[in-house]
N, C-alpha and C positions, 0 to 999 in steps of 0.2 A: 425165179420170179413168177408170181401168179396174179394175173388179172389187174384191172385198174381200180384205183380208189379215188378217182376224180370224175368231174362232170365235164360236159361239153364245154362249158364256160372255162373251166380250168385248162382244157385242151387247147383252147385258143392261145393261151400264153405259152404253150410248148412248141409252137411252130419253130422249126430250125433246131430243135433239140432231140436228143436220143430218147425214144420212148422206153426202150429197154433192150435187154439181151436175154434170150431164152436160155433154158437149161440145155445141156448137151443131150442129144438123142443118138443112141447107137443104131446104126443102119444094119438091119439083119436080113438075111436072105428070104425068110418068109414074107417080110414086108414087100420086097421087090417081086417075089413070085405072085403075091396077091394083086399087086398093081398090074403085072403082066396078064394075069387072068382077066381082070376087070376091063382092061383096055384091049384085050384080044391081040396082044403083041408078044409072042413067045421068043423074042430075040435072044439067041444063045449068049450074047455078050452079057446079058443081064440075068439069065435064068439057068445057065449051065456052068457051074463053077469049075468042073474038070476041063471043059473045053476052053474057058476063059483063062485058066491058069496056064494052059499049054500053048494057046494060040495068040494071046494078047500081051502087051507090055505091062498090064496092070496086076498080074499075079493072081487074078481071080475075077469075079464078076464086079460090075460097077452098077450103081443105081441109074435108072432111067433119068434123063434130064427133066422130063416132065413130072416124074415122081418128086424130084428135088424141088421143082417149082411148086408143086401141089402142097408141099409141107409148109409153105407160107401160112396157110390157113391154120394149121395146128399151132405153129409157133406164135401166131398173132394173139392167141388167147393167153399165152404165157408172158408176152412182153407188155401187156396192158394197152393194147390198141383200142379197146372197147370201153368208152366212158359208161359209167353206171346209169346214166339217164338216157341211153340209146335203146330203143325198142328192138331194133335189129339193123343189120347192115347188108348191103348187096355189093357184089363185085361189080365194078364199073369198067375196069380195063387194066391193061398192063402196058407200060412203056419201057423201052430200053432194057429188055431182058437179054442177059448175056450169060452163057454157060462158060465158065472160065477154067475150071479144073474138075476132072472126074471125081465122083464120090465112090470110093471103094467100099464094097460090102464089108462090114466089120469096123469101119471107121465111125467117128462120132461127129455130128454136125450140130450147129446152133444158128439162130438168126439174131442179127443186130439190126434194129429198126429205128429209123429217124423220121420224124414227122416233117416232111418238106413243105407241104402247103395244106391249108384248110380254108375253104370258102363256103359261105352260106349262099344257097341258091334262093331264087325268088319264092320257091315253094316251102322254104323253111328247113329243107334238108341240107345236110352238110356233105360236101365233097372233099375227101382227103386224098392226099398223095403222100405215100411213104416211100422212103428209100430203104431197100432191104438187102442185106448181105447174108448169104448162107456161108458160114465159116466151117472149115474142116479142122478138127483138132490136130495140131502138129504140122499143118501146112501153112506156108506163107501166103499162098493165094487162095481167095475164096472159091467156093464151088459155083456160086451164082450171084449175080447182081440184078436187081429188078426194081423198077418203080411200079408200085401197085396203087391203083385208084379204087377207093371205096366210097359208097354212098351210105351215110348214116341216116337212119330214120328215127327222129326223136320220139320219146314217149308221148303217147296221146295221138300220134300220127299213124299208128299201126293199121288202122282200118282203111286207109286210103290206097292200099295195094302197093305194088312194087314197080310202078312205071319208072324206068330209068332214063328216059329221054330227057335231054336238057330242057329246062324251062327257065328262060332268062339267063342269069349268070351261072357259070359253072366254075 
């Protein structure tokens, strides 16, 4: 699935429904190694396949939990979370994040996203809450469950900057 073909107005009618399911993404060791380098976290459970195969019950390395969480951004573009008449969006927060099952390097993951809430703020911006599951191919339990809050800035409002403090209703 790729991108949205609907407007903010259309999105209002989708509250409570699934926005989409992303394509599968294969988790490869170079992705995890790059994350380790960028976060300055050389944890051998994630970056040393020989050690992880020998010393852990996983048979090899697993993805960082925060890497898995960070993939929400990538997957959001595939599931159609972005209406065509939004100039840009800002992260607003996360609620109820749970890491449920480890993601083994070599497995495939995808995101299932449901629009839980959408509210218009007094400043005309939209605050959305999505419920997201990161599924692991062949596993009965998901890797991660998270509620993600985003602030949509409508077209024509882009010059007002990125203040994210609540103004009126949220």
